[in-house]
N, C-alpha and C positions, 0 to 999 in steps of 0.2 A: 503493500499499500503506499502510495506517493505521500510524504508529509506536506501539509498545507504550509506555505511560506507567508510569514507575517513580517513586516517591518514597522517598529514602533519609532516615532520621532518626537523628542521633547527636549527642553533646554537642559535641563539638570536630571541626571539618573544616578543611582547608587555608586559611590557611597555618600552623595549628597542626600541630606535627610530632609523631607517635607511631605506634606499630604499628598501632593501630585506625584513626586517621584515614587513614593512608598505605593500609590495605587497602581503605578504602571509598573513596578517590580513585581508586586503579587500577581498581576495579571500576566506578565510576560512569563513568570515561572510557573503560573499554573497552566498556560497554554503548552508549554514545554512537557509537563507531565502528562498531558492529554495527546501528545504525540505530534503537536505542531514544531515547525523550525522558526524560532524567533530571533530577529536581530533589532539591534537598538543603535539609533544613531543620535549622538548627543554631544554635549560639549567637554572639553577637557579642561575644566574649571579649576585644576589644580596641577601643576607642572609635574608633580610626581606620579600622577596616574598614567596608567599604560595606555597607549594609542589604541589597542585592540586587545580584548580578553574575553574568556568564558566564564560567567559565573551562572552557576545552578543550571547550565544547559543553555543559558542565553548568551549570544554572541554580541559583544558590545563594541561599537565604533566610537571612538572619540575624537573630536576635533578641535584644535587649539583657536582661540578667538581673542577678542579685546573687549574687556568688560564695558557695557554702558548701563548704568542704573542696575537693575536686577538681571538684565539679560546680557547677551554677548553678541557681538559682531563676528561670525566665523567666514574668513574669506574662502576657505576651501569647500564649504557647505554644497554649494550647487552641484558641483563636479560629482562629489561624492553621493549626493542625493541621486543623480542620475544612474550611476552605477549601481546602486541598492535598490532603487524602485524597479529598476528592470527585471532584477532577478527574484523579486518577490510577488506574491498574488494579491495581499492585502496591505494597504498602507493606513497605518492608525497614527493619527496626529493628535498630539495633546495641547490644548489651547489653555493660556493665552500666549504660548511661544510664537513669536513672529516668524521665525525660520520655517514654521509649518507651511507657509504659503508656497514654498518651493516642492515641498512633498506633494501638496494637493495638485499643483500644476502638473509636475511630471507624472502624477498618479493617473490622472486623468488622460494626459497625452498618450501613455502607454498602455491605457485600457485596464488599469488596476482597479478594484475596489477600493474607494476611500472613505475611510471612517474617522470623523472628528469627535473627539472627547474633550467635552467643555467642562473644565474642572471649577475655575473660579474668575471672577471679575477682576480686571488688571487697571490699576490706577496708578500713575507715576506722580501725581501731583501738578504735572504740566498738561493744561488742557490741549494745547497743539499736539503734543507728542501721544497723548491718550486717543485723540481723533485719528491720528495716522494708524495707530496699532489697532484701533477699532474697525477701521477700513481695510486692514490686511487680514484681520479676523473674519469680517464679513465675507470677503472673496473665498476663504477657505470653507466656511459654512456654506457658500452657494455651491461650490464644487464637490462637497461632501455628499456621498450617496445615503450616508445615515449619520446621525448625531446622537452621542450618548451623553448623558447627564447624570449626576449623582443624586440629584434631589430636584423634584419638580418645585417644592417650597423655595428653593434658593433661587431658581431663575423667574419666578413668577414676577411679573412688573419689570423685567429687564428687556428693554427695546430690542436688543440686538438680536436675540434668538426668537422674538415672537414671528417673524415671517418664516421661520423654518419648524414650527410646532409639529406639522405633518410628518417630518421625518425624525423626529425626536424620540428616544426611548431612555427611561430612566433605568438605570442598572446601579445598585448599590456597591460600595468597594467590596472586593472579595477577601474579607478579613475573616480568618479563622481564630476564634476567642479560645484560648486556652485556658482550662480551669486551674486556678493557682492553688500550690500547695501550701502557701503562707497561712498560719492561722494567727488572726488577730482577735484579742479579747476587747471586743467593742461593745458588748452588752451594757445598756445603761449608760453609755457615754455619748456626748454629742458628737456627731460626725460631719465633717466639712469635707465635701467632694470636689473634684475638679475632673471636668471633662474636655479633653483638647490634646493636642500635640505638645510634648513638653519641648520647648525651644526657648532660645534667649528672648525673642520679641514678645513671648507670651507673658513675660514678667511674672512667671509663676512665685519667684522669691518674694514679691510683693505680699501675696497671700500667705506665705509661710510666716513672715515677718509681723503681720497683722495680728497673728495668734498671739504674741507677746504683749499686745496691746488690750486684749480682752480681759475683763476681770476675771479673778481665779473663780469666785463663786457668781454662777450666772443664773438667772431666773428665766425659765422658759416662758415667753410671752407669745409664742405661737400656738396653734391648735391643730389637732388632728383634722386632716382633710380626706374626703372620700373621692376617689374618681380624680 
């Protein structure tokens, strides 16, 4: 049986850690386990990284570039894209990466299945730059055969995606939740939770430091709620 060949394109991939990169990593490795041949085209965001390597069965191609804000300008991207798109059957583009335009363009040119995965809204703080990036993303969405989002709630009211609702599918991140073996004695204690990615910009340390500011003896002013 011939393995189906999938090319995934995104600005940052493992070992870079973000919600977007982790989503792509889980999907890529899951597809490999299901018998697909998966390649990644991404940036070489650190000089110490290999230009090419295989991790968990996924072939990763990294290209060096110049950092511009949160993104990169990658001179050799177009030529590499042509080579990789031609030998794959499906092209999966992760937005809001602006380099995805070349993947979509060559994907359509070579008659490949083009799939756009829209993860999050991009904002640089510069209106002019944001408009340019939005235009590039819009072109990718026009060329995409199908569009994947992680949540309808997230994109409701976002005008960029409204014209494409007919080809949008909601697919939640392929996260496998493992049961922890850690036992914590929390019965009868006040519990404070955090839901999110642990990273510097989330300022989780502010939540931790705030615990010291709470009085040692606390009165529960809340009430039990149903549903």
